VOGU-3710 file (C-alpha; in Angstrom, 3 decimals, decimal comma):
1> mklkesilgv> 64,045/-50,508/103,715  63,458/-49,792/107,027  59,889/-49,732/108,574  60,025/-46,125/109,857  61,468/-45,072/106,476  58,325/-46,507/104,646  55,650/-45,188/107,046  55,051/-41,950/105,238  54,829/-43,839/101,803  52,333/-46,577/103,353
11> fiigvivimi> 50,326/-43,481/104,626  49,950/-41,703/101,215  49,030/-44,923/99,627  46,268/-45,575/102,557  44,941/-42,123/101,656  44,446/-42,766/97,902  42,857/-46,170/99,139  40,213/-44,328/101,380  39,269/-42,061/98,073  38,811/-45,064/96,110
21> vpppswlmdf> 37,412/-47,742/98,492  34,751/-46,515/100,989  35,568/-47,296/104,583  32,883/-48,663/107,150  31,917/-46,240/109,585  33,617/-47,744/112,505  36,963/-47,024/110,596  35,744/-43,649/109,491  35,412/-42,941/113,361  38,973/-44,231/113,939
31> llmvniglsm> 40,365/-42,050/111,079  38,757/-38,910/112,002  40,184/-39,332/115,549  43,543/-39,735/114,096  43,011/-36,619/112,098  41,988/-34,423/115,217  45,037/-35,953/117,108  47,432/-35,468/114,515  46,351/-31,811/113,963  46,817/-31,058/117,828
41> vimldalysk> 50,109/-32,806/117,979  51,264/-30,307/114,751  49,794/-27,269/116,387  51,636/-27,842/119,720  55,059/-28,686/117,972  54,746/-25,295/115,991  53,858/-23,680/119,196  56,777/-24,907/121,221  59,502/-24,984/118,724  62,247/-22,584/119,393
51> epldmslfpt> 62,578/-21,135/115,706  60,796/-21,912/112,424  63,535/-24,066/111,196  62,735/-26,711/113,703  59,788/-27,669/111,666  61,545/-27,216/108,244  59,547/-30,141/106,646  56,269/-28,377/107,795  55,219/-27,484/103,925  55,391/-31,261/103,313
61> vllvttlfrl> 53,459/-32,154/106,366  50,914/-29,421/105,283  50,255/-30,950/102,073  49,765/-34,567/103,334  47,587/-33,643/106,150  45,477/-31,596/103,536  45,334/-34,682/101,442  44,370/-36,837/104,421  41,740/-34,334/105,436  40,273/-34,088/101,814
71> alnlsstrlm> 40,143/-37,930/101,578  38,193/-38,067/104,803  35,757/-35,508/103,401  35,317/-37,479/100,306  34,711/-40,737/102,376  32,331/-39,229/104,863  30,304/-37,688/102,002  30,043/-40,861/100,354  28,855/-42,689/103,429  26,345/-39,861/104,322
81> lgtgyagevi> 24,688/-39,642/101,021  25,070/-43,418/100,197  23,771/-44,961/103,576  22,472/-41,777/105,517  25,065/-42,546/108,371  28,530/-41,229/108,459  29,512/-42,634/111,735  29,385/-41,792/115,489  31,966/-39,089/115,374  30,221/-36,914/112,934
91> etfggfvggg> 26,634/-37,525/114,394  27,994/-36,389/117,787  30,025/-33,436/116,724  26,640/-32,221/114,715  24,317/-33,145/117,755  26,700/-31,932/120,699  28,255/-28,683/119,025  24,870/-27,317/118,023  23,107/-28,502/121,447  20,333/-30,309/119,402
101> nlvvgiivfi> 19,490/-26,906/117,935  19,765/-26,775/114,073  20,000/-22,914/113,934  22,399/-23,000/116,479  24,668/-25,405/114,812  24,630/-23,607/111,584  25,785/-20,481/113,278  28,698/-22,249/115,003  29,815/-23,650/111,772  29,563/-20,508/109,837
111> ilvivnfmvi> 31,384/-18,614/112,475  34,127/-21,286/112,547  34,628/-21,234/108,970  34,678/-17,384/108,785  37,347/-17,462/111,459  39,504/-19,921/109,522  39,139/-18,780/106,363  38,897/-14,963/106,578  41,310/-14,250/109,696  43,788/-17,259/110,142
121> tkgservaev> 44,058/-18,608/106,741  44,134/-15,156/104,807  46,678/-13,612/107,353  48,855/-16,481/107,417  49,073/-16,589/103,543  50,026/-12,669/103,546  52,503/-13,194/106,356  54,107/-15,935/104,373  54,228/-14,075/100,978  55,880/-10,961/102,792
131> tarftldamp> 58,374/-13,165/104,729  59,331/-14,996/101,894  60,073/-11,964/99,894  61,906/-10,147/102,565  63,718/-13,301/103,624  64,994/-13,393/99,722  65,850/-9,862/99,665  67,750/-10,004/102,816  70,266/-12,911/101,735  72,869/-10,643/100,397
141> gkqmaidadl> 72,999/-8,491/103,469  73,175/-11,388/105,632  75,948/-13,055/103,522  78,224/-9,892/103,823  77,543/-9,685/107,674  79,004/-13,424/107,788  81,760/-12,430/105,693  82,513/-9,545/108,017  82,290/-11,586/111,193  84,462/-14,125/109,654
151> naglideega> 87,054/-11,361/108,846  86,820/-9,700/111,985  87,684/-13,021/113,827  84,044/-13,453/115,563  83,592/-16,793/114,076  85,517/-19,280/112,217  85,150/-21,249/108,880  82,892/-23,749/110,557  80,660/-21,237/112,159  80,345/-19,297/108,691
161> kerrrkisde> 79,446/-22,221/106,976  76,969/-23,141/109,370  75,282/-19,825/109,445  75,506/-19,724/105,450  73,633/-23,136/105,586  71,118/-21,616/107,953  70,290/-18,862/105,734  69,839/-21,024/102,568  67,408/-23,240/104,678  65,535/-20,132/105,746
171> snfygamdga> 65,044/-18,926/102,289  63,963/-22,421/101,262  61,625/-22,837/104,028  59,770/-19,369/103,841  59,647/-19,805/99,863  57,837/-23,116/100,400  55,499/-21,782/103,125  54,522/-19,104/100,657  53,412/-21,951/98,285  52,125/-24,417/101,298
181> skfvkgdaia> 49,866/-21,428/102,546  47,833/-21,979/99,379  47,030/-25,459/100,428  45,394/-24,321/103,471  43,272/-21,543/101,614  42,421/-24,046/99,063  41,474/-26,512/101,927  39,085/-23,945/103,564  37,297/-23,295/100,259  37,005/-27,044/99,579
191> gilitavnii> 35,297/-27,544/102,940  32,686/-24,750/102,302  31,955/-26,070/98,889  31,662/-30,049/100,441  29,593/-28,743/102,940  27,227/-26,778/100,501  27,008/-30,074/98,315  26,148/-32,336/100,986  23,511/-30,225/102,429  22,047/-30,197/99,027
201> ggialgatgi> 22,615/-33,543/97,908  21,392/-34,908/101,322  18,181/-33,148/101,288  17,387/-34,218/97,870  18,330/-38,033/98,353  16,392/-37,838/101,965  13,075/-36,398/100,461  13,239/-38,659/97,509  13,794/-41,766/99,451  16,537/-42,874/97,068
211> vtgtplplee> 18,970/-43,939/100,185  16,534/-45,276/102,671  13,920/-46,368/100,559  11,182/-44,390/102,097  10,919/-40,651/101,279  11,415/-38,468/104,512  9,302/-35,582/104,988  11,033/-32,203/103,922  11,671/-30,773/107,453  12,785/-34,125/108,607
221> avnvytimti> 15,226/-34,551/105,625  16,781/-31,043/106,449  16,991/-31,775/110,090  18,837/-35,054/109,476  21,206/-34,292/106,716  21,842/-30,710/107,762  23,069/-31,847/111,376  25,196/-34,675/109,866  26,852/-31,964/107,378  27,528/-29,596/110,181
231> gdglvsqipa> 28,976/-32,449/112,040  31,036/-33,652/109,330  32,119/-29,771/108,524  33,017/-29,318/112,202  35,126/-32,456/112,505  37,136/-31,363/109,390  37,196/-27,816/110,155  38,675/-28,073/113,520  41,477/-29,775/112,532  41,642/-27,473/109,546
241> llistatgil> 41,704/-24,678/112,087  44,533/-26,237/114,216  46,639/-26,571/111,077  46,102/-23,019/110,008  47,039/-21,990/113,400  50,036/-23,951/113,123  50,966/-22,228/109,934  50,354/-18,856/111,242  52,318/-19,630/114,360  55,503/-20,524/112,093
251> vtkatsgsdi> 55,274/-17,732/109,649  54,986/-15,086/112,342  57,512/-16,606/114,639  60,839/-14,559/115,433  63,770/-16,576/115,972  64,654/-16,927/119,797  66,413/-19,056/122,173  63,239/-20,335/123,778  60,015/-21,761/123,001  57,404/-19,107/122,311
261> ttaaakqifg> 55,397/-19,608/125,484  58,459/-18,725/127,496  59,605/-15,817/125,302  55,814/-14,370/125,156  55,823/-14,629/128,905  58,819/-12,653/129,202  58,197/-10,144/126,774  54,541/-9,433/127,831  54,875/-9,770/131,619  58,605/-8,847/131,781
271> qprvliitgv> 57,889/-5,041/132,887  57,158/-4,509/136,641  56,012/-0,889/135,788  53,489/-1,999/133,053  51,984/-4,513/135,441  51,758/-1,983/138,329  50,182/0,571/136,355  47,584/-2,114/134,700  46,759/-3,278/137,974  46,077/-0,065/139,668
281> slaalgiftp> 43,900/0,942/136,757  41,952/-2,231/136,713  41,376/-1,803/140,796  40,206/1,880/140,199  37,891/0,686/137,373  36,210/-1,762/140,010  36,095/0,812/142,772  34,706/3,850/140,949  32,669/2,373/138,296  29,504/0,100/138,383
291> lpwfffvpfg> 31,626/-2,854/136,933  31,770/-6,105/139,033  34,443/-5,245/141,761  34,742/-8,721/142,958  36,334/-9,280/139,432  38,441/-6,001/138,706  39,949/-5,363/142,135  41,233/-8,706/142,962  42,787/-9,075/139,632  44,153/-5,814/139,626
301> llliyigwsl> 45,829/-6,312/143,251  47,090/-9,655/141,872  49,083/-7,621/138,887  50,126/-5,137/141,456  51,753/-7,832/143,763  53,242/-9,679/140,779  54,830/-6,242/139,359  56,283/-5,533/142,797  57,710/-9,124/143,039  59,127/-9,040/139,670
311> snsqklamie> 60,778/-5,615/140,274  62,604/-6,859/143,417  63,600/-9,946/141,548  65,299/-7,943/138,777  67,034/-5,887/141,245  68,535/-8,585/143,000  69,383/-10,187/140,043  71,322/-7,385/138,636  73,179/-7,358/141,940  73,950/-10,707/141,619
321> aeittddaaa> 75,165/-10,345/137,984  77,516/-7,493/139,068  78,819/-9,808/141,889  79,238/-12,662/139,576  80,927/-10,738/136,832  83,523/-8,953/139,239  84,203/-12,679/140,704  84,628/-13,957/137,295  87,041/-11,478/136,316  88,990/-11,741/139,468
331> eeirrpenvt> 89,354/-15,390/139,152  90,280/-15,020/135,465  93,221/-12,774/136,470  94,182/-15,255/139,264  94,519/-18,154/136,892  97,721/-18,899/135,558  96,273/-20,303/132,255  95,225/-17,035/131,199  98,428/-16,064/130,013  98,398/-18,534/127,084
341> sllnvdpivl> 95,731/-16,526/125,258  98,496/-13,626/124,952  100,920/-15,910/123,073  98,758/-16,258/119,985  100,030/-14,201/117,211  97,591/-12,672/114,470  99,093/-13,205/110,942  97,585/-9,814/109,925  96,289/-7,058/111,888  95,026/-3,567/111,154
351> ifgygliplv> 94,984/-1,307/114,239  93,745/2,389/114,141  93,306/5,270/116,265  89,901/6,139/117,515  89,396/9,030/114,910  89,316/6,183/112,251  86,601/4,218/113,873  83,870/5,628/111,827  85,667/4,162/108,863  84,971/0,518/110,116
361> estqggdlid> 81,683/0,790/112,036  78,765/0,137/109,532  76,456/1,903/111,535  78,268/5,261/110,885  78,597/4,571/107,178  81,992/2,950/107,128  82,561/0,357/104,665  86,226/-0,724/105,718  85,201/-4,340/106,730  83,607/-4,965/103,376
371> rvvmirrqia> 86,598/-3,583/101,579  88,870/-6,039/103,882  86,594/-8,925/102,608  87,126/-7,797/99,154  90,806/-7,855/99,527  90,952/-11,521/100,569  88,656/-12,342/97,476  90,902/-10,218/95,010  94,050/-11,768/96,156  92,763/-15,211/96,051
381> lelgavvpii> 91,795/-14,674/92,523  94,866/-13,002/91,209  97,551/-14,983/93,501  95,595/-18,201/94,137  96,558/-18,048/97,969  94,170/-18,012/100,765  94,774/-14,773/102,961  94,734/-15,314/106,550  91,877/-13,694/108,436  92,570/-9,975/109,017
391> rlrddiklap> 91,972/-8,673/112,392  90,729/-5,015/112,787  90,920/-3,370/116,198  91,162/0,199/117,661  94,317/1,137/119,726  94,244/4,252/122,041  98,299/4,277/121,816  98,076/5,414/118,264  97,315/9,030/117,229  93,567/9,719/116,297
401> neyrilikgv> 94,185/9,568/112,647  96,780/6,930/112,367  96,815/3,203/111,226  99,443/0,549/111,405  99,463/-2,749/109,690  101,125/-5,574/111,465  102,481/-8,828/109,993  102,856/-11,717/112,503  102,837/-9,126/115,311  105,496/-6,801/113,691
411> daaggeimfd> 104,796/-3,417/112,495  105,155/-3,542/108,634  103,702/-0,238/107,469  101,396/2,340/108,333  100,258/6,057/107,474  98,028/8,940/108,784  94,521/9,731/107,379  92,224/12,858/107,630  88,995/11,505/108,254  86,966/13,938/106,427
421> hymamnpgyv> 89,069/14,711/103,540  90,047/13,199/100,143  93,661/12,293/99,119  94,522/13,992/95,511  97,441/12,671/93,672  98,884/14,314/90,458  99,654/11,726/88,015  102,333/13,798/86,144  100,207/15,686/83,497  97,924/18,043/85,573
431> eeeidgietv> 98,645/21,554/84,385  96,315/23,488/87,028  96,847/22,870/90,400  94,322/23,087/93,370  94,874/24,086/97,033  95,158/21,531/99,467  97,119/20,150/102,566  100,441/18,643/101,396  100,924/14,949/102,454  102,408/11,703/101,047
441> epymglpalw> 100,738/9,000/99,858  101,380/5,917/102,262  102,400/3,147/100,139  104,337/4,499/97,137  105,366/7,710/99,177  104,202/9,987/96,155  103,106/13,600/97,085  99,744/14,203/97,264  97,069/16,664/98,845  94,284/16,569/101,083
451> inenqrerae> 91,190/18,155/100,042  87,685/18,494/101,200  84,495/17,414/99,670  83,966/20,845/97,762  87,187/20,485/96,015  86,602/16,731/94,893  84,965/17,465/91,477  87,294/20,146/90,504  90,287/18,074/91,389  89,022/15,335/89,277
461> sygytvvdpp> 88,095/17,570/86,284  91,796/18,914/86,385  93,032/15,167/85,909  93,844/14,430/89,585  93,672/10,929/91,069  91,161/11,283/93,909  90,761/8,724/96,587  88,743/8,417/99,906  90,103/7,557/103,267  88,860/3,708/103,172
471> aiiathltev> 90,320/3,065/99,615  93,730/4,459/100,834  94,010/1,906/103,758  92,634/-0,783/101,667  94,990/-0,351/98,909  98,049/-0,121/101,124  96,752/-3,046/103,183  96,514/-5,046/99,678  100,200/-4,209/98,737  101,324/-5,115/102,119
481> irsnlhellt> 99,826/-8,323/101,868  101,021/-9,029/98,454  104,669/-8,301/99,425  104,520/-10,528/102,511  102,293/-13,222/101,167  105,096/-15,560/100,909  105,492/-15,449/104,628  102,048/-15,759/105,531  101,559/-18,991/103,704  101,830/-21,869/106,323
491> rqdtqtlinn> 101,764/-25,775/105,842  98,119/-26,109/106,819  97,411/-23,397/103,973  99,306/-25,563/101,783  97,539/-28,594/102,883  94,182/-26,876/102,278  95,113/-25,740/98,740  96,050/-29,336/98,089  93,163/-30,806/99,352  91,204/-28,557/97,100
501> vkeknpvlve> 93,090/-30,004/93,969  92,620/-33,360/95,190  88,679/-33,415/94,836  89,159/-33,046/91,083  92,808/-34,528/90,622  93,066/-37,434/93,170  95,979/-39,265/91,114  98,120/-36,318/91,000  97,937/-35,599/94,728  98,195/-39,346/95,687
511> elvpklmtag> 101,340/-39,688/93,423  103,118/-36,255/94,561  102,061/-36,007/98,493  103,355/-37,415/100,492  105,208/-40,081/98,312  107,460/-37,671/96,683  107,307/-34,479/98,530  105,905/-33,591/101,923  103,400/-30,726/102,358  106,321/-28,373/103,886
521> evqkvlanll> 108,482/-28,812/100,682  105,397/-27,892/98,770  104,984/-25,001/100,770  108,630/-23,708/100,024  107,974/-23,808/96,376  104,581/-21,766/96,547  106,363/-19,381/98,832  109,079/-18,899/96,310  106,578/-18,308/93,526  104,524/-15,779/95,604
531> kegvsirdlv> 107,607/-13,899/96,844  108,126/-12,809/93,131  104,449/-12,385/92,499  103,730/-15,338/90,275  100,265/-16,640/90,886  99,585/-20,059/92,252  96,172/-20,384/91,011  96,966/-22,821/88,600  98,128/-25,321/91,192  97,512/-28,414/89,087
541> tiletladys> 100,295/-27,404/86,731  102,576/-26,566/89,640  102,015/-29,955/91,143  102,190/-31,890/87,800  105,706/-29,943/87,598  106,722/-30,910/90,831  105,714/-34,789/90,454  107,650/-34,546/87,129  111,077/-33,088/88,502  110,895/-33,846/92,093
551> rvtrdadmlt> 112,417/-37,469/91,197  115,606/-35,443/89,732  116,119/-32,913/92,474  114,644/-31,944/95,890  116,033/-28,439/95,935  113,097/-26,191/96,370  114,976/-23,252/94,482  115,357/-25,552/91,508  111,792/-26,850/91,687  110,666/-23,275/91,700
561> eysrqalkra> 112,449/-22,509/88,400  110,792/-25,550/86,556  107,353/-24,417/88,202  108,171/-20,753/86,641  108,839/-22,362/83,355  105,683/-24,365/83,288  103,811/-21,198/84,234  105,460/-19,205/81,406  101,969/-18,401/79,527  100,847/-16,672/82,915
571> iskkylsgdv> 104,196/-14,977/83,528  104,450/-13,700/79,970  100,893/-12,241/79,962  101,529/-10,359/83,197  104,760/-8,702/82,281  105,052/-8,629/78,700  101,723/-7,360/77,322  102,713/-4,990/74,650  103,270/-5,564/70,724  106,936/-5,115/71,293
581> nsvitldpal> 108,374/-5,564/74,825  111,534/-3,569/75,886  114,051/-5,590/78,051  117,572/-5,445/79,512  119,876/-8,645/78,943  122,796/-9,573/80,804  126,241/-9,967/79,174  127,043/-13,548/78,699  130,534/-12,645/80,428  128,634/-11,702/83,447
591> eqeimggvqq> 126,206/-14,459/83,491  129,526/-17,011/83,412  131,220/-14,802/86,030  127,912/-15,418/88,134  127,496/-19,125/87,709  131,382/-19,328/88,804  130,403/-17,632/91,941  127,726/-20,338/92,933  128,757/-22,101/95,677  126,969/-25,669/96,641
601> teqgaylsld> 126,542/-26,857/100,243  124,277/-29,391/102,021  121,910/-26,366/102,743  121,524/-25,248/99,361  123,247/-23,340/96,546  124,240/-19,578/97,343  126,147/-16,850/95,342  129,482/-15,526/96,470  131,120/-12,722/94,703  133,631/-9,953/95,514
611> pkrtqliydk> 131,972/-7,080/96,832  133,666/-4,509/94,451  132,292/-6,577/91,677  128,713/-6,713/93,374  128,582/-2,897/93,669  130,016/-2,513/89,989  127,031/-4,712/88,978  124,459/-2,617/90,874  125,866/0,479/89,364  125,620/-1,027/85,691
621> lnketakltg> 122,184/-2,007/86,594  120,773/1,174/87,829  122,272/2,911/84,861  120,554/0,436/82,235  117,063/0,323/84,178  117,100/4,071/84,326  116,602/3,861/80,673  113,593/2,138/80,818  112,069/4,048/83,503  112,900/7,224/81,808
631> mglvpiilts> 110,676/5,706/78,950  108,009/4,891/81,213  108,308/1,230/81,152  109,016/-1,352/83,920  112,471/-2,575/83,941  112,651/-6,298/82,932  115,914/-8,057/83,016  116,222/-11,131/80,863  118,634/-13,861/81,639  119,385/-17,498/80,951
641> pvvrlyfkrl> 117,466/-20,081/82,993  120,527/-21,496/85,102  121,358/-17,636/86,021  118,022/-16,061/86,638  117,626/-17,263/90,233  121,129/-16,218/91,456  121,056/-12,704/89,842  117,588/-12,193/91,400  118,869/-12,870/94,867  121,922/-10,765/93,858
651> vehvspdlvv> 119,791/-7,654/93,408  116,838/-8,129/95,348  118,228/-6,153/98,321  118,726/-3,135/96,312  115,776/-3,586/93,859  113,181/-5,871/95,394  110,724/-5,078/93,034  112,710/-5,501/89,793  111,437/-8,285/87,286  113,984/-10,778/86,333
661> lsyseldpga> 112,796/-13,320/83,882  114,548/-16,158/82,128  114,207/-17,009/78,522  112,538/-20,128/79,279  109,757/-18,413/81,062  108,848/-16,513/77,627  105,780/-17,206/75,506  106,770/-18,254/72,132  104,640/-15,451/70,851  106,033/-12,706/72,735
671> eiqsvgmvsv> 107,904/-9,922/70,835  111,131/-9,057/72,604  113,472/-5,979/71,986  116,829/-5,577/74,011  117,457/-1,878/74,640  120,433/-2,236/77,022  122,878/-4,920/78,329  124,444/-5,196/81,985  128,053/-5,460/81,372  131,075/-4,944/83,802
681> a> 134,018/-5,723/81,445
//
């Protein structure tokens, strides 16, 4: 163990030894000097720290110094009562502070105790208690603010992690300070009790002569032991006062970028008008009242001069700041490298007209930012993918109530919102209609109505689905992200997911990446799964499957099919939830025709069919799927494993949301009923 790592332990052991073994008077003087010096250092550290967390170990320091001070009290009491002499420091404090007058010394000591206990200690205890409570209550709000800043792109992941760590440290610090302030209070009470015991015990021992061997007159015993006790109390109370002051400074200090002296000077003497008015008032009091003018008038004139000088300095600083800002802006325009910032393309951007700004501004009651944060969490839970940062910004080019969703800088979707209205949609069974402004739901394109606040309860009672503007935008944004998530998944995102798995499954990752597959090849498989809405949250199963089959084939499409089969329980649960599930199958002859049209190339396999046959397949498919949609069911096509991929690619251009499953992807417990067959015979 290094020496510096053992100092604190040696110090605490030394404190315990002092309690047991009485130190000589010269050592007592030295330890009292150390106590006073240490208290000064701690108070000045608290005073000049920029923020409370700069002294995050203060509660521990407070406990150790309190223990040290009580050990010195115990040792000084033993010396005083045992030998009648407690050292030069205590004797000097008792005589010098009181000026040789017993009554003055007692009064000074009592005032010092009252100030320490009733004012500083009690106040610090209350402030620490309230600060701890409010700090804990504010934690959820601060966490949401960090998520909002992260989502808006104001900070990165590292910055968010650092701010979350700081919030946690603040709550721990103020919680510890709330408890540590009880040490200060208990120390003050113990000092008062020890002083009373010393006076009573000293007088009794001095008057009886037990210590000196010769009884002292009562008046002399009172004088000797009271002065020593006052000295002992003062030499203990002054460090205690310094520590209490340090406690008060820390729990009342607001975080700032500078030390408290600089911040206080700037806040108290930072307004020229205040200084000038105060200076004029003091000068007037000195001139027009019997108050001593030689104090009031010069000090008032000094404040007037400082205020006037500060006013001129602030005006000059404002002019210089404007010039500097203009020069910096002009220089930035001239710099050739400022174009590089325009080359970055944000993965997801939500832009909106100025009329929708209140939906975003939390100061105006908007919660769209919070909803965007929840979108990222929701998709992470549902699909297991990390959604990139979603940027939100207003655009004067848009209509006031319009919004657009950009994916990789390209307009992907959008709509218009009536800010102070609600959207009411008829789910199909509403019998009584309400009046409203006709519109279309942005994502599904369903007919809807804009209604006002007064119509909301009536519309809900009729059976309408009523949603507010932020929910409309958030739902639309969620679905657009879902449908484009496979394009948003990058190699870096894939590597992040792999690293997350590696923490608990290092053997799996080390076997697969990069020995068998690269991160880019894994990315293609994950993107294929996301494209069809398959969750990749069970990444361990996917990677296990890739590790098994990547030795057989490196084709990403085939590896995707193997992965889907390994995820059959999750796929079946998503699409087959009823007791008996109605599906449409493919004619075996059609499956054979499709497999016969598969062409193998170096770039992979693709399907080549006659356009007339392809159109005939589309027609037959639409006819069969219409049966299920007419029954209110989601159409599901069931094929053989080797055909599923190629049939999905064949129909995804005309029916991108059509669910195509293979027999190998069905959970053994799923009940299947065929209600139709796609056949072109």
